[in-house]
N, C-alpha and C positions, 0 to 999 in steps of 0.2 A: 577747435584746436587742430594743429597740424596732424596729429595722429588720427583723429576722427575722420579727417578728409581723406587721408591715405587709405584707411580701412574701408571707407565707403567706396572709394574708387575701385579697390580690388574686389569688393563684394559685387559690384555691378559690371565688372569686366566680362565681355562676351568674346567667344572665340571667333576670329575672322575666318572668312573662306580662304582656303589655301589650295594651290595647285596639287594635282595628284602626285603622290610620292613624298610629300612633305608632311611630317607629323608634328604635333604641338603638345607640349607638356603644360598643364594648367594645375598647379598645386593649390590654387585658391578655391577650387571646387572640392578639395579633400578636407574634411572636417579637422582631422588631426593637424595637418600642415597649416591650415588657416588659423588655428589656435596659436601656433608658433609665431606666425606673422603678426597676429594681434598683440601677443606678448612683447615681441620685439619693438613694434612701433609705439605701444603704450609706455614702454620702458624709456625710450630715447626721444620721443617726439611729442610728449604731452605738454606742449606749450604753443605759443604763437610766434616764435622767433622766425624771422626770415632766414633762409639758408641758401648757400651756394649750391646750385644744382650741378651734378656731375653725371653726364649721360654716357652709358656704354651702348653697345649694339643691341644684342638680345642675350638673355641669360644662357649659361651653359647647363648641360644636363646634370652635372655633379655639384653645381653651385646653386644659383638662384632658381634654376629650373626645378630643383629638388626641394629646397627649403622655402621658396617663395620670397626670399630676401636677397636682393641683388648683390652679387659678389660675395656671398656668404654661404660656405659649405657647412655641413653638419658639425664638423670639428670646430670651425671658427665660431659657430653659433654657441657651442658649449663652452669652449675655452676662453674666448674673448668677451662674449656677450652674456655669459652666465645663464643661458637658456638650454636646459637639458632636452635631449631629443633622442629618438630611437631610429634615426635615419642613416646610421652607419658611420664609418670612420674613413671614408675615402676623401682625400683632399682634392681640391681643384686648383690649378696653377694660378688663375686670376685671383682667387680668394686668398691664397697664400701671400701673394704680393700685397694685396690691399690691406690685409691685417698686419703685415710687417710695417707698412706705411702708417696705419692707424696707431700702432704702438709708438712709432717715432713721433707722430703728431702730438701724442700726449694721452692716448688711450681712447676707448670707445666713447666715454662720456664727453670728452672735449671735442672729439671729431664730429659726432652726430649732432651736437648742439649747434654746430655752425654749417655742416655739410649734409647734403642729401644725395645718396647714391641711387641711381636708377638706370633705366635703359630706354632708348627710343621705342623699342618694341618689347612689351612686358613678358612675353613667353619664350621659353626655350624652344628651338626648332630642331628637328631631327630629319636627316635623310640617310637611309640605309643604317639607321640606329646610331649615327654619329652626329656631333654638333654641326649645325648649319646656320650660317648668317643670312638674314633676310635679303641682303643685297647680292647674294652669290649668283643669282640669275635674274634676268630682267623681268621675267614673267612673275616671279614671286614678289619682287620689289614693286612693280607696277600695281599688282593686285592689292597690296597692303598699304600703299602710300597714303590713301585717305585715312586709314586706321592710325598710321604713325602721327599724322598731323593732329588728329583728335586726341591721341594719347598724350602727346607733348603738351598740347594746349590745356588739357584737363589737369595734368600734374602741376603745371606752373601755378595753378590756382591754390595749391596747398599752402604756398607762402614762399615763392622763389624770390631771391634777389634778382632784380632786373638789370643791374649794372653789368653783370657778366655771367657767363655759363661756361662750363668746361666739357669738352668732348674727349672721350678716350678713343684715340685712333683717328688717323687722317681721313680715311674714307668716310668714316662715321661723321666727321666734322663737315664734310661736304654736304651730306644729307641734312644735318642739323642747320647748316647755313641756308640751304634751300628752303627749309621749313620756316626758319626765322625771317627770311626775306619776305615771305608771304604773310606771316602772322605778326611780325614785329614784336616779339616777346622779350628779347634781350638786346642790350646795347653792344655787347662785345662777346665774341666766342674765343675762348682759349683752347689750346690743343695740347694734350699729353699723350705720350705713347701708351698703347693699350697694354694692360698688365700681362696678358697672355704672350704678346710679342716680346715683352721684356724677359719673362721667365723662360721662354722657349729659345730665344735667339741672343739675348744679352745678359744671360744669367751671371756672368763674371762681373757685371757692372751694376748688379741689383742695388747695392748701397747708394750708388750715385743717383739712380732713378728714384729711390725712396726719398732722398734729400731733395731732389727736384720737385717731386710731388708736394712734399710738405711746404717747400718754399712758395710754390705757385698757389696752393690752396689756402695759405695763410695771408695772402695779399688782400 
């Protein structure tokens, strides 16, 4: 089943080598957090349905980096997914937007039965204790590019729709396009604005972006 493949993937994930000064958060090596991960995927992905894959960059330290579930902070995990946890009450901007969108989509049940949220790089990265994207410097990106390719290729095997894939963010899309050009995984790559960009710079227009997301993801 889809859920079994996801859980096996996270069980076997190994930390990549990173340049000095870059830290990595791996919630999948913490028993309590990994139980939350298993509860989530067993709840929403215990089937063999193909899904539309939606790739972010890498998780943030208050969202997927903490819970192990992409774009899902502890509050969203409790409030929207019904999975209690003791990971605190701090919200993450990207998670706030995603779950506003999921609510408009029809709720978690409807969303997760057709969509799979993930990231090109599965771990949150930190530099000077702040969120860090893997493409922020050439050395980091070059170092983990083989890891990115392997990660994307392995995740597609869970049960991805091959007719299209969605990238969150334009720069992220360029990297996904490069990987797809080599591995030939998807027919078409669609691009949506990254949730953090929307919440940070376009907050007055959040409702419009929510509607855009729902429209694109339901096609």
